[in-house]
NUDOGU-283743 format. One record per residue: residue in three letters; x, y, z of N, C-alpha, C, O in turn. Coordinates in steps of 0.05 Angstrom, whole numbers, padded with zeros to 5 digits, always signed. Layout:
N
ALAXYZXYZXYZXYZ...
This chain:
345
MET+00119-00077+00585+00094-00064+00575+00104-00041+00556+00120-00024+00565VAL+00094-00039+00532+00101-00020+00510+00089+00006+00517+00065+00006+00523SER+00103+00028+00515+00090+00053+00521+00071+00060+00497+00077+00053+00474THR+00050+00072+00504+00030+00081+00483+00037+00110+00474+00023+00121+00458ASP+00059+00123+00486+00067+00149+00476+00082+00146+00452+00104+00134+00452SER+00070+00157+00429+00082+00152+00402+00111+00162+00401+00128+00151+00388SER+00116+00186+00416+00143+00197+00413+00167+00179+00422+00190+00185+00416THR+00160+00159+00436+00183+00141+00444+00183+00115+00425+00199+00097+00429GLN+00166+00115+00406+00164+00091+00389+00177+00093+00363+00172+00111+00347LYS+00195+00074+00358+00209+00069+00331+00195+00050+00318+00191+00029+00329ILE+00187+00055+00292+00171+00038+00276+00188+00031+00252+00197+00049+00237LEU+00192+00005+00249+00208-00004+00224+00187-00003+00199+00166-00015+00201VAL+00195+00010+00180+00178+00012+00155+00192-00001+00133+00211+00011+00122THR+00186-00026+00126+00199-00040+00104+00188-00032+00080+00163-00029+00078GLY+00206-00026+00058+00195-00014+00034+00186+00016+00039+00167+00026+00027GLY+00201+00028+00057+00192+00057+00065+00200+00077+00048+00194+00100+00052ALA+00215+00069+00025+00221+00090+00003+00202+00086-00020+00204+00101-00039GLY+00184+00067-00020+00165+00063-00040+00141+00083-00038+00139+00100-00021PHE+00124+00079-00056+00101+00098-00060+00086+00100-00034+00087+00122-00022ILE+00073+00078-00023+00057+00081+00001+00074+00083+00025+00066+00098+00044GLY+00097+00070+00026+00116+00072+00048+00124+00099+00054+00124+00107+00078SER+00132+00113+00034+00143+00140+00037+00122+00161+00050+00128+00177+00067HIS+00097+00157+00038+00076+00175+00048+00070+00167+00077+00063+00184+00093THR+00072+00141+00085+00067+00133+00111+00088+00143+00131+00081+00149+00154VAL+00113+00145+00122+00134+00156+00137+00127+00186+00145+00131+00195+00167VAL+00117+00199+00126+00108+00229+00132+00088+00227+00153+00090+00240+00174ALA+00067+00211+00149+00045+00209+00170+00054+00201+00196+00045+00212+00217LEU+00073+00182+00197+00083+00174+00223+00099+00196+00238+00096+00200+00262VAL+00114+00209+00223+00130+00233+00236+00111+00254+00246+00114+00264+00268GLU+00091+00260+00230+00072+00280+00238+00057+00273+00262+00047+00290+00277ALA+00053+00247+00265+00038+00236+00288+00054+00230+00314+00044+00222+00334GLY+00082+00237+00309+00101+00235+00333+00115+00209+00336+00129+00205+00355PHE+00112+00191+00317+00128+00166+00316+00156+00171+00301+00161+00191+00288GLU+00174+00151+00305+00200+00154+00295+00204+00132+00273+00213+00110+00281PRO+00199+00136+00249+00202+00114+00229+00229+00107+00224+00246+00125+00225ILE+00234+00081+00220+00261+00071+00210+00256+00057+00185+00244+00035+00184ILE+00267+00069+00164+00263+00056+00136+00284+00034+00132+00307+00037+00138VAL+00273+00011+00120+00292-00009+00107+00282-00013+00078+00259-00017+00073ASP+00299-00011+00061+00291-00012+00032+00316-00021+00015+00338-00011+00019ASN+00312-00039-00004+00334-00048-00022+00333-00031-00048+00351-00034-00065PHE+00315-00013-00052+00312+00005-00073+00311-00010-00101+00320-00001-00122SER+00297-00035-00100+00294-00050-00123+00271-00037-00142+00270-00039-00166ASN+00252-00024-00127+00230-00011-00141+00223+00016-00132+00200+00025-00133SER+00247+00030-00122+00244+00057-00112+00269+00071-00116+00289+00058-00125GLU+00271+00098-00111+00295+00113-00114+00304+00126-00091+00288+00136-00075PRO+00332+00126-00086+00341+00141-00062+00334+00171-00061+00335+00182-00039ALA+00328+00184-00083+00318+00211-00086+00294+00215-00067+00290+00237-00058VAL+00278+00195-00062+00256+00196-00046+00263+00207-00019+00247+00221-00006LEU+00288+00198-00009+00297+00208+00019+00300+00239+00018+00296+00253+00037ASP+00308+00249-00005+00310+00279-00007+00282+00292-00004+00279+00312+00010GLY+00261+00280-00017+00236+00291-00017+00225+00290+00012+00213+00309+00021LEU+00230+00267+00027+00222+00266+00054+00236+00288+00071+00224+00300+00088ARG+00260+00292+00065+00276+00314+00081+00263+00341+00075+00258+00357+00094ASN+00256+00346+00051+00243+00372+00045+00216+00375+00057+00210+00397+00065ILE+00200+00355+00059+00174+00356+00073+00177+00358+00103+00163+00374+00115LEU+00195+00344+00116+00196+00339+00144+00217+00359+00158+00216+00363+00182GLY+00235+00371+00142+00253+00389+00150+00277+00373+00167+00292+00386+00182ARG+00280+00346+00163+00301+00331+00175+00303+00305+00158+00287+00298+00141ASP+00325+00291+00166+00330+00265+00155+00314+00243+00170+00309+00245+00194VAL+00307+00221+00155+00295+00200+00169+00316+00176+00166+00329+00172+00145THR+00319+00161+00187+00338+00138+00185+00330+00120+00164+00306+00113+00162CYS+00350+00110+00148+00344+00092+00126+00368+00071+00123+00391+00078+00121TYR+00360+00046+00124+00380+00024+00120+00375+00012+00091+00354+00003+00084HIS+00396+00014+00076+00395+00001+00049+00402-00028+00052+00425-00036+00054ALA+00379-00044+00053+00381-00072+00060+00356-00086+00048+00336-00073+00043ASP+00360-00113+00043+00338-00129+00034+00324-00143+00056+00336-00154+00074CYS+00298-00142+00054+00282-00153+00076+00283-00184+00078+00273-00196+00097ASN+00295-00196+00059+00301-00225+00060+00329-00231+00069+00336-00255+00069ASP+00345-00212+00076+00371-00215+00085+00370-00219+00116+00368-00199+00130ALA+00372-00243+00127+00366-00248+00154+00388-00234+00173+00381-00224+00195ALA+00413-00234+00165+00433-00221+00183+00431-00193+00183+00434-00181+00205ALA+00425-00179+00159+00421-00151+00160+00395-00144+00177+00396-00125+00192MET+00375-00157+00174+00351-00151+00188+00355-00155+00218+00345-00138+00233ALA+00368-00177+00227+00373-00180+00254+00390-00158+00267+00387-00151+00290GLU+00409-00148+00251+00425-00125+00258+00409-00100+00262+00414-00085+00281ILE+00390-00096+00245+00373-00071+00250+00355-00074+00273+00351-00056+00289PHE+00343-00098+00277+00326-00103+00300+00342-00099+00325+00332-00088+00344GLY+00368-00110+00327+00384-00108+00349+00394-00079+00357+00399-00072+00380LYS+00395-00064+00337+00406-00036+00339+00385-00016+00347+00389+00001+00364GLU+00364-00019+00334+00343+00006+00336+00322+00002+00359+00307+00022+00363GLN+00320-00019+00373+00298-00021+00395+00273-00013+00386+00262+00007+00396LEU+00261-00028+00366+00238-00023+00352+00213-00028+00370+00214-00043+00389THR+00191-00015+00365+00166-00022+00381+00144-00032+00363+00123-00043+00371GLY+00150-00028+00335+00130-00038+00316+00141-00041+00288+00162-00031+00282VAL+00127-00055+00271+00134-00058+00245+00111-00053+00226+00089-00062+00231ILE+00116-00038+00204+00098-00036+00181+00110-00051+00157+00132-00042+00148HIS+00098-00071+00148+00110-00087+00126+00099-00082+00100+00079-00094+00093PHE+00111-00064+00084+00103-00057+00056+00121-00074+00036+00111-00081+00015ALA+00145-00080+00043+00164-00090+00021+00152-00114+00009+00150-00135+00022ALA+00145-00113-00017+00137-00135-00032+00138-00129-00062+00136-00106-00070TYR+00140-00149-00079+00135-00146-00106+00104-00143-00110+00089-00158-00098LYS+00095-00124-00129+00068-00120-00128+00054-00115-00156+00032-00105-00157ALA+00067-00124-00177+00055-00120-00203+00039-00144-00211+00051-00165-00214VAL+00014-00142-00216-00004-00163-00220+00006-00180-00245+00011-00204-00244GLY+00009-00165-00268+00019-00177-00294+00045-00190-00291+00049-00211-00303GLU+00065-00179-00277+00090-00191-00274+00089-00216-00257+00103-00235-00262SER+00072-00214-00238+00069-00239-00221+00056-00264-00236+00062-00287-00229VAL+00040-00258-00255+00030-00280-00274+00053-00293-00290+00054-00317-00294GLN+00072-00276-00299+00096-00285-00313+00117-00297-00296+00131-00315-00305LYS+00121-00287-00272+00143-00296-00254+00133-00304-00227+00139-00290-00208PRO+00117-00325-00224+00105-00330-00198+00125-00338-00176+00123-00330-00153LEU+00144-00353-00184+00165-00362-00163+00178-00338-00151+00183-00337-00127MET+00184-00317-00167+00198-00296-00155+00181-00281-00135+00191-00271-00115TYR+00155-00280-00142+00135-00267-00123+00131-00283-00097+00130-00273-00075TYR+00129-00311-00101+00125-00325-00077+00151-00324-00059+00149-00320-00035ARG+00175-00328-00070+00197-00328-00055+00201-00300-00039+00208-00299-00016ASN+00198-00279-00054+00204-00254-00042+00184-00247-00020+00191-00242+00003ASN+00157-00246-00028+00137-00237-00011+00131-00254+00013+00125-00243+00035LEU+00132-00281+00011+00130-00298+00034+00153-00299+00052+00150-00298+00076ASP+00177-00300+00039+00200-00304+00057+00204-00279+00074+00210-00281+00098SER+00201-00256+00063+00204-00230+00080+00187-00229+00102+00195-00220+00124THR+00161-00238+00098+00141-00237+00120+00147-00255+00141+00144-00249+00164MET+00157-00279+00134+00164-00300+00155+00188-00292+00170+00191-00298+00194LEU+00206-00280+00156+00231-00271+00172+00223-00249+00192+00233-00249+00215LEU+00207-00232+00184+00198-00211+00204+00184-00224+00229+00190-00217+00252LEU+00166-00244+00223+00154-00257+00244+00170-00272+00263+00164-00276+00287GLU+00193-00281+00252+00213-00296+00270+00229-00275+00286+00236-00280+00310LEU+00235-00253+00274+00253-00233+00287+00236-00217+00310+00246-00211+00332MET+00211-00212+00303+00198-00197+00324+00195-00207+00352+00199-00191+00370PRO+00190-00231+00357+00189-00241+00386+00217-00242+00396+00221-00239+00420GLN+00238-00246+00379+00267-00248+00391+00274-00220+00403+00289-00219+00423TYR+00264-00198+00391+00271-00172+00397+00249-00155+00411+00249-00130+00412ASN+00230-00173+00423+00208-00160+00438+00192-00139+00423+00184-00119+00435VAL+00187-00144+00397+00171-00125+00382+00145-00139+00378+00144-00162+00368GLN+00125-00124+00386+00096-00139+00386+00078-00129+00364+00061-00144+00354ASN+00080-00105+00356+00060-00092+00338+00066-00096+00308+00088-00088+00299LEU+00049-00108+00291+00054-00109+00263+00030-00101+00248+00008-00110+00253VAL+00034-00081+00228+00015-00075+00209+00024-00085+00181+00043-00076+00169PHE+00008-00104+00170+00016-00118+00145+00002-00104+00122-00022-00098+00122SER+00017-00100+00102+00005-00086+00078-00009-00110+00059+00004-00124+00043SER-00034-00111+00062-00047-00133+00047-00062-00118+00022-00056-00095+00015SER-00082-00131+00010-00093-00122-00013-00122-00133-00018-00129-00155-00011CYS-00139-00117-00031-00166-00124-00038-00165-00148-00057-00186-00160-00062THR-00141-00155-00069-00139-00175-00088-00145-00204-00074-00150-00223-00088VAL-00143-00205-00046-00150-00228-00032-00179-00236-00037-00185-00260-00035TYR-00196-00219-00044-00223-00225-00048-00230-00237-00075-00252-00247-00079GLY-00210-00237-00093-00214-00247-00120-00238-00229-00132-00241-00206-00126GLN-00253-00243-00149-00278-00227-00159-00302-00235-00142-00316-00254-00146PRO-00306-00218-00122-00327-00224-00103-00354-00226-00116-00360-00212-00135GLU-00371-00245-00103-00398-00249-00113-00416-00227-00107-00434-00222-00123THR-00412-00212-00085-00430-00190-00077-00413-00167-00071-00390-00170-00062LEU-00423-00143-00076-00409-00118-00071-00428-00099-00056-00452-00101-00060PRO-00416-00079-00037-00390-00078-00031-00377-00101-00014-00391-00114+00002VAL-00352-00105-00016-00343-00126+00003-00338-00116+00031-00330-00093+00035THR-00341-00134+00051-00335-00128+00078-00313-00148+00086-00305-00165+00070GLU-00303-00144+00111-00282-00161+00120-00290-00189+00122-00273-00207+00121GLU-00317-00194+00125-00326-00221+00127-00334-00233+00098-00343-00256+00096THR-00330-00218+00078-00333-00229+00049-00315-00252+00047-00292-00249+00055PRO-00322-00275+00037-00304-00298+00035-00282-00291+00014-00286-00279-00007ARG-00259-00299+00022-00236-00297+00002-00240-00317-00018-00244-00341-00012LEU-00239-00308-00043-00239-00328-00067-00211-00332-00078-00192-00317-00073PRO-00208-00353-00094-00184-00359-00106-00172-00335-00121-00185-00323-00138ALA-00147-00327-00113-00136-00301-00124-00133-00304-00155-00129-00326-00166GLN-00136-00279-00169-00133-00277-00196-00107-00276-00206-00103-00276-00230SER-00086-00276-00188-00058-00273-00196-00041-00282-00174-00048-00280-00151PRO-00017-00291-00180+00001-00299-00159+00007-00277-00138+00009-00282-00114TYR+00009-00252-00149+00011-00229-00129-00009-00230-00108-00003-00229-00084GLY-00036-00233-00117-00058-00234-00099-00056-00256-00080-00061-00254-00056ASN-00047-00280-00091-00044-00305-00075-00022-00299-00052-00025-00306-00029THR+00000-00285-00060+00019-00282-00037+00008-00266-00014+00016-00270+00009LYS-00011-00246-00020-00023-00230+00001-00041-00248+00018-00042-00245+00042ALA-00056-00266+00005-00073-00283+00021-00057-00302+00039-00064-00307+00062ILE-00035-00314+00026-00018-00332+00042-00006-00318+00066-00007-00328+00088CYS+00004-00295+00059+00017-00279+00083-00001-00273+00105+00007-00274+00128GLU-00027-00267+00096-00047-00263+00118-00050-00288+00136-00050-00288+00160ASP-00052-00311+00119-00054-00336+00135-00033-00343+00154-00036-00353+00176ILE-00008-00337+00142+00016-00341+00160+00017-00325+00185+00025-00334+00206ILE+00009-00299+00183+00007-00281+00205-00014-00292+00225-00010-00293+00249ARG-00036-00299+00215-00060-00308+00231-00050-00334+00248-00054-00337+00272ASP-00037-00351+00232-00027-00378+00247-00006-00372+00267-00006-00386+00288VAL+00010-00353+00263+00031-00347+00282+00018-00335+00307+00026-00341+00329VAL-00002-00320+00304-00017-00308+00326-00030-00331+00342-00028-00333+00366LEU-00045-00349+00325-00058-00370+00338-00041-00389+00354-00050-00402+00372ALA-00016-00391+00348+00004-00407+00361+00014-00393+00385+00034-00401+00397LYS-00001-00370+00395+00005-00356+00420+00031-00343+00421+00043-00339+00442MET+00042-00336+00396+00067-00318+00395+00057-00288+00406+00034-00279+00402PRO+00076-00277+00418+00069-00248+00429+00070-00229+00407+00087-00212+00406ILE+00049-00231+00389+00048-00213+00366+00019-00204+00363+00001-00220+00365LYS+00015-00177+00359-00010-00166+00354-00007-00154+00324+00011-00139+00318ALA-00026-00162+00308-00023-00155+00278-00049-00150+00267-00069-00163+00273PHE-00049-00128+00248-00071-00122+00233-00062-00123+00202-00041-00113+00194SER-00079-00137+00187-00076-00136+00157-00093-00115+00145-00117-00117+00149LEU-00083-00096+00133-00099-00074+00119-00103-00080+00089-00083-00079+00074ARG-00125-00086+00082-00132-00095+00056-00138-00068+00038-00160-00059+00036TYR-00116-00058+00026-00118-00037+00011-00133-00039-00015-00133-00060-00028PHE-00147-00017-00024-00160-00017-00048-00141-00004-00069-00119-00016-00073ASN-00146+00016-00081-00126+00027-00104-00116+00052-00094-00131+00072-00096PRO-00092+00055-00083-00080+00081-00075-00070+00097-00100-00058+00086-00118ILE-00076+00121-00099-00068+00138-00121-00061+00165-00108-00065+00170-00084GLY-00049+00183-00125-00046+00212-00117-00016+00214-00108+00001+00197-00115ALA-00011+00235-00091+00016+00241-00083+00015+00261-00060-00006+00272-00055HIS+00036+00265-00046+00035+00285-00024+00030+00313-00037+00040+00319-00058PRO+00013+00328-00024+00006+00355-00036+00029+00374-00043+00027+00391-00059SER+00051+00369-00029+00076+00385-00034+00088+00379-00060+00104+00395-00069ALA+00082+00357-00073+00094+00347-00099+00123+00340-00092+00139+00339-00111GLN+00131+00335-00067+00157+00326-00061+00162+00296-00064+00184+00288-00070ILE+00141+00280-00060+00141+00251-00063+00115+00243-00077+00095+00257-00077GLY+00117+00221-00090+00093+00210-00105+00100+00182-00115+00119+00169-00107GLU+00083+00174-00132+00087+00146-00145+00110+00149-00166+00109+00166-00184LEU+00131+00132-00163+00155+00132-00180+00161+00104-00191+00180+00091-00182PRO+00145+00095-00211+00151+00068-00223+00176+00068-00240+00183+00087-00252ARG+00188+00046-00239+00212+00043-00256+00202+00030-00282+00186+00011-00280GLY+00211+00039-00305+00204+00029-00330+00174+00037-00337+00164+00058-00330VAL+00162+00019-00350+00133+00020-00356+00115+00018-00333+00114-00004-00321PRO+00099+00039-00325+00082+00037-00302+00064+00013-00302+00052+00008-00323GLY+00061-00001-00280+00044-00024-00278+00017-00014-00268-00003-00029-00269ASN+00014+00011-00257-00010+00023-00245-00021+00043-00263-00007+00054-00279LEU-00047+00047-00261-00063+00063-00280-00054+00091-00278-00046+00102-00299VAL-00055+00104-00255-00052+00133-00252-00025+00144-00262-00025+00164-00277PRO-00003+00131-00255+00024+00141-00268+00023+00136-00298+00036+00152-00312TYR+00011+00118-00308+00010+00115-00337-00007+00139-00348+00000+00150-00369ILE-00028+00146-00335-00044+00168-00345-00027+00194-00345-00027+00210-00364THR-00013+00199-00322+00003+00223-00318+00026+00225-00339+00032+00246-00350GLN+00038+00200-00343+00059+00201-00362+00048+00205-00391+00061+00217-00407THR+00026+00196-00396+00014+00200-00424+00007+00228-00426+00013+00241-00447ALA-00006+00240-00406-00011+00270-00407+00013+00287-00409+00011+00309-00420ALA+00036+00279-00398+00060+00293-00401+00076+00288-00426+00096+00301-00431GLY+00066+00268-00442+00077+00265-00467+00100+00244-00467+00115+00241-00487LEU+00104+00231-00443+00124+00211-00440+00116+00184-00452+00133+00168-00460ARG+00090+00179-00452+00080+00156-00463+00061+00164-00489+00047+00185-00488GLU+00061+00150-00508+00045+00158-00532+00017+00155-00528+00001+00172-00536GLN+00009+00134-00513-00019+00128-00512-00024+00109-00488-00009+00091-00482LEU-00047+00115-00474-00055+00097-00452-00076+00076-00464-00094+00083-00480THR-00071+00051-00456-00090+00030-00463-00108+00023-00440-00099+00018-00418VAL-00133+00024-00445-00152+00016-00425-00158-00013-00431-00167-00020-00452PHE-00154-00030-00411-00155-00059-00415-00184-00068-00411-00193-00073-00389GLY-00198-00070-00433-00226-00081-00433-00248-00062-00432-00248-00046-00414SER-00268-00064-00450-00292-00045-00449-00318-00062-00449-00340-00052-00456ASP-00315-00087-00443-00340-00105-00446-00346-00118-00418-00358-00139-00417TYR-00336-00106-00397-00344-00115-00370-00370-00106-00364-00379-00086-00375ASN-00384-00120-00343-00410-00114-00337-00410-00091-00316-00415-00096-00292THR-00405-00067-00325-00404-00043-00310-00417-00020-00327-00421-00024-00351PRO-00423+00003-00314-00437+00023-00329-00425+00032-00357-00440+00038-00375ASP-00397+00033-00359-00387+00040-00386-00369+00018-00396-00354+00022-00415GLY-00370-00005-00383-00354-00030-00395-00327-00032-00385-00314-00052-00390THR-00317-00012-00370-00289-00013-00360-00291-00022-00330-00312-00022-00317CYS-00267-00031-00320-00267-00042-00292-00273-00019-00271-00268+00005-00275ILE-00282-00028-00251-00288-00011-00228-00268-00016-00205-00262-00039-00198ARG-00258+00005-00194-00239+00002-00171-00247+00024-00149-00261+00044-00155ASP-00238+00020-00126-00241+00037-00104-00215+00052-00099-00197+00043-00085PHE-00213+00077-00112-00188+00091-00112-00187+00109-00087-00205+00125-00082ILE-00164+00105-00072-00161+00120-00047-00136+00137-00049-00116+00128-00060HIS-00138+00163-00039-00114+00178-00038-00093+00167-00020-00099+00159+00002VAL-00068+00168-00030-00047+00152-00016-00043+00166+00013-00035+00152+00031MET-00049+00193+00019-00046+00203+00044-00068+00195+00064-00064+00195+00088ASP-00092+00189+00053-00111+00178+00069-00103+00148+00079-00108+00139+00101LEU-00092+00133+00058-00084+00106+00066-00059+00109+00084-00057+00091+00101ALA-00041+00128+00083-00020+00131+00103-00031+00136+00129-00021+00126+00149ASP-00052+00154+00131-00062+00157+00157-00075+00133+00170-00075+00131+00194ALA-00085+00116+00154-00096+00089+00166-00074+00074+00180-00081+00060+00200HIS-00050+00075+00172-00029+00062+00184-00024+00072+00213-00019+00057+00232VAL-00025+00099+00215-00021+00112+00242-00044+00104+00259-00040+00099+00283SER-00068+00103+00248-00093+00095+00264-00089+00065+00273-00096+00058+00295ALA-00080+00049+00256-00077+00019+00263-00057+00017+00286-00062+00003+00305LEU-00035+00031+00283-00014+00029+00303-00025+00039+00331-00020+00026+00351ARG-00039+00060+00331-00051+00070+00356-00070+00050+00367-00069+00045+00391LEU-00086+00038+00353-00106+00016+00360-00091-00008+00373-00098-00018+00394LEU-00070-00016+00358-00054-00038+00370-00043-00031+00396-00042-00048+00414ASN-00033-00006+00400-00021+00003+00426-00042+00002+00448-00035-00003+00471GLN-00067+00008+00440-00088+00011+00459-00101-00017+00468-00116-00019+00487THR-00093-00038+00451-00107-00063+00458-00090-00078+00478-00067-00084+00473ASN-00102-00083+00500-00088-00096+00522-00090-00126+00520-00107-00138+00534THR-00074-00138+00504-00074-00168+00500-00045-00175+00489-00031-00159+00477ASP-00038-00199+00495-00013-00207+00487-00011-00215+00456+00009-00212+00443ASN-00032-00224+00447-00033-00230+00418-00061-00225+00405-00082-00228+00418LEU-00060-00219+00382-00086-00208+00367-00080-00209+00338-00058-00205+00330TYR-00102-00216+00322-00102-00215+00294-00128-00204+00282-00150-00213+00290ASP-00126-00186+00265-00152-00177+00253-00146-00165+00226-00123-00159+00220VAL-00167-00160+00209-00165-00152+00182-00182-00125+00179-00202-00122+00193TYR-00175-00107+00161-00189-00081+00157-00188-00076+00126-00167-00079+00113ASN-00211-00069+00115-00211-00057+00090-00205-00028+00091-00218-00013+00107ILE-00186-00018+00073-00180+00010+00074-00186+00021+00045-00171+00016+00027GLY-00208+00035+00043-00214+00046+00017-00233+00070+00022-00233+00081+00044THR-00248+00078+00001-00264+00100+00006-00294+00092+00008-00311+00109+00015GLY-00299+00067+00002-00326+00058+00005-00344+00058-00020-00367+00049-00020HIS-00332+00067-00043-00346+00069-00068-00328+00067-00091-00305+00075-00088GLY-00337+00057-00113-00319+00052-00136-00322+00071-00157-00342+00086-00157ALA-00304+00073-00176-00304+00090-00199-00292+00072-00225-00273+00056-00222THR-00305+00076-00248-00294+00061-00270-00267+00074-00281-00261+00097-00274VAL-00253+00060-00296-00229+00068-00307-00235+00094-00324-00220+00113-00322LEU-00255+00095-00339-00262+00117-00357-00269+00142-00341-00263+00165-00349GLU-00284+00136-00318-00291+00158-00298-00266+00169-00288-00265+00194-00286LEU-00246+00155-00283-00220+00164-00272-00206+00182-00292-00197+00204-00285ILE-00206+00172-00315-00193+00187-00338-00208+00214-00341-00195+00235-00344ARG-00234+00213-00342-00251+00238-00346-00245+00258-00323-00241+00281-00329THR-00244+00248-00298-00241+00266-00275-00213+00278-00277-00210+00303-00274PHE-00192+00261-00283-00164+00273-00288-00165+00296-00308-00153+00317-00303GLU-00177+00292-00330-00180+00312-00350-00193+00336-00341-00183+00358-00346GLU-00214+00334-00327-00230+00358-00318-00215+00374-00298-00215+00399-00301VAL-00202+00361-00276-00190+00376-00255-00164+00389-00263-00156+00410-00253ASN-00150+00376-00284-00125+00386-00291-00126+00400-00319-00105+00411-00327GLN-00148+00400-00334-00152+00415-00358-00133+00406-00378-00120+00423-00391ILE-00130+00379-00382-00111+00368-00401-00124+00343-00410-00136+00329-00394LYS-00121+00336-00438-00131+00312-00449-00112+00289-00448-00088+00293-00450VAL-00122+00267-00444-00105+00241-00444-00111+00223-00470-00134+00217-00477ASN-00090+00217-00484-00092+00203-00507-00096+00173-00499-00077+00161-00490TYR-00120+00160-00502-00124+00133-00495-00139+00117-00516-00154+00128-00531THR-00133+00091-00516-00151+00073-00534-00159+00050-00516-00148+00046-00494ILE-00180+00035-00527-00191+00013-00514-00178-00012-00527-00179-00017-00551GLY-00165-00028-00507-00154-00053-00515-00168-00078-00504-00190-00076-00492PRO-00155-00102-00509-00169-00126-00497-00163-00127-00466-00147-00112-00454ARG-00179-00145-00455-00176-00151-00427-00149-00159-00418-00135-00173-00434ARG-00139-00153-00394-00113-00161-00385-00116-00186-00366-00133-00185-00348PRO-00100-00207-00370-00102-00229-00353-00098-00220-00323-00082-00203-00316GLY-00114-00233-00305-00111-00227-00277-00127-00205-00267-00127-00201-00243ASP-00141-00189-00283-00156-00165-00274-00183-00176-00264-00196-00193-00275VAL-00190-00163-00240-00217-00167-00231-00236-00146-00244-00228-00124-00250GLU-00262-00154-00248-00281-00137-00260-00287-00113-00245-00286-00090-00255GLN-00295-00117-00220-00302-00093-00202-00299-00102-00173-00306-00124-00165ILE-00289-00082-00159-00287-00087-00131-00286-00060-00115-00272-00041-00122TYR-00301-00058-00095-00299-00035-00076-00309-00044-00049-00321-00065-00047ALA-00303-00028-00030-00306-00038-00002-00327-00023+00014-00334+00000+00006THR-00337-00035+00036-00348-00020+00058-00324-00017+00079-00310-00036+00085VAL-00322+00006+00089-00300+00010+00108-00309+00019+00136-00295+00032+00151ASP-00336+00009+00141-00347+00017+00168-00330+00005+00191-00330+00017+00213LYS-00317-00019+00187-00303-00030+00209-00278-00012+00217-00272-00009+00241ALA-00265-00002+00198-00241+00015+00202-00251+00044+00214-00238+00056+00232ASN-00273+00051+00204-00284+00077+00215-00291+00075+00245-00286+00093+00261GLN-00302+00050+00252-00312+00047+00279-00290+00040+00298-00287+00052+00320ASP-00273+00021+00289-00251+00011+00308-00228+00030+00310-00217+00035+00331MET-00220+00042+00289-00197+00060+00288-00203+00088+00291-00185+00103+00298GLY-00227+00097+00285-00235+00124+00284-00223+00137+00259-00218+00161+00259TRP-00218+00121+00239-00208+00131+00214-00228+00134+00190-00245+00116+00186GLN-00225+00154+00177-00239+00157+00152-00225+00174+00132-00208+00190+00139THR-00233+00170+00106-00219+00186+00085-00226+00215+00086-00248+00223+00094GLN-00207+00232+00079-00211+00260+00080-00208+00275+00052-00214+00299+00049ARG-00199+00259+00033-00193+00270+00007-00208+00259-00016-00215+00235-00015SER-00214+00274-00038-00232+00263-00058-00215+00252-00081-00191+00255-00082LEU-00229+00239-00100-00215+00229-00125-00203+00253-00140-00181+00251-00151ALA-00217+00275-00141-00206+00300-00156-00180+00309-00141-00160+00316-00154ASP-00181+00308-00114-00157+00315-00099-00131+00298-00107-00109+00307-00112ALA-00138+00272-00107-00117+00252-00113-00104+00258-00143-00080+00260-00147LEU-00123+00262-00162-00114+00264-00188-00100+00293-00193-00083+00296-00210ARG-00108+00311-00178-00095+00338-00180-00065+00336-00167-00046+00347-00178ASP-00064+00321-00145-00038+00318-00133-00020+00300-00150+00004+00306-00153ALA-00030+00280-00162-00015+00262-00180-00004+00276-00202+00018+00270-00210TRP-00020+00296-00215-00011+00313-00238+00012+00333-00228+00033+00337-00242ALA+00008+00344-00207+00028+00363-00197+00055+00348-00192+00077+00358-00197TRP+00052+00324-00182+00077+00307-00178+00091+00302-00205+00115+00306-00208GLN+00074+00294-00226+00084+00287-00254+00097+00313-00264+00119+00312-00276LYS+00085+00336-00259+00098+00361-00272+00126+00365-00258+00145+00373-00271LYS+00127+00361-00233+00152+00365-00220+00174+00347-00231+00197+00356-00235LEU+00166+00322-00235+00183+00303-00247+00191+00309-00275+00213+00300-00284SER+00175+00323-00289+00180+00330-00317+00198+00355-00319+00211+00360-00339ASN+00199+00370-00298+00215+00395-00299+00244+00391-00299+00259+00410-00300
């Protein structure tokens, strides 16, 4: 029987040096868990570990390893006596996945299957999987609930998340001793309020907010808004933007609920968002207002793979986990700009 005392629990955090992973590491430590990071730093920087140390006042155990390396992962499982896994590690750029589908399928599916093989071998029962609202495709009705039918994904990236959800569900249905939640994220933005960690894309950002902050900082000449002819109030795409620290807190709530569930195997899905959407132009205007700085942007053509609009109802997570968002869109954009200014210094 796994103890429900978080102070005794080591949680493997794959991709723990990444944007969402690093913020979740902070939330785990503050909640009394002991995170163990594994990251190959293919899309993150070792300097993130310094930021974590500055926030937490201590080091966090980190293994520099690839989540598809079976020998390395087995060694970590054998050494650390884990009680749970949060699986973030995945390639995640929609546009890149359209260009390189095989790379996305191989990395994202194989790493998930390896974890599912190792967990029963080392008596690790709890899994929180980093899924995405992309599994809904372009939903026919809004807001989406967890019962909203999944539609064909708009990108290979989105399809890898749907397939991984199915793999986890099927493993649980096979009566493996695994309890798992798939958290379907909407659009995480922002940074830790200390400005010690934040979103740190390599090369040209694939996500909107770091492109906005880099443009505002003069690192990018201009932001392109992809499409202005969508069926939305101002013609730009609508997304449910959630502060990354609220998203991090959801993982702690998910782990606690898994601990409290007295069953040998379980699978469920949860939407993790704010419950309402904002257009791309609304986001840009809010950024300009809260930070008193203009963003040089232009309107371009639509981007392949983009969904017109999507936002969630999060009642299920509110009720089952006792989780709800605490931070506003303005908070997230203020924190994102503070992080960018620190990077630029």
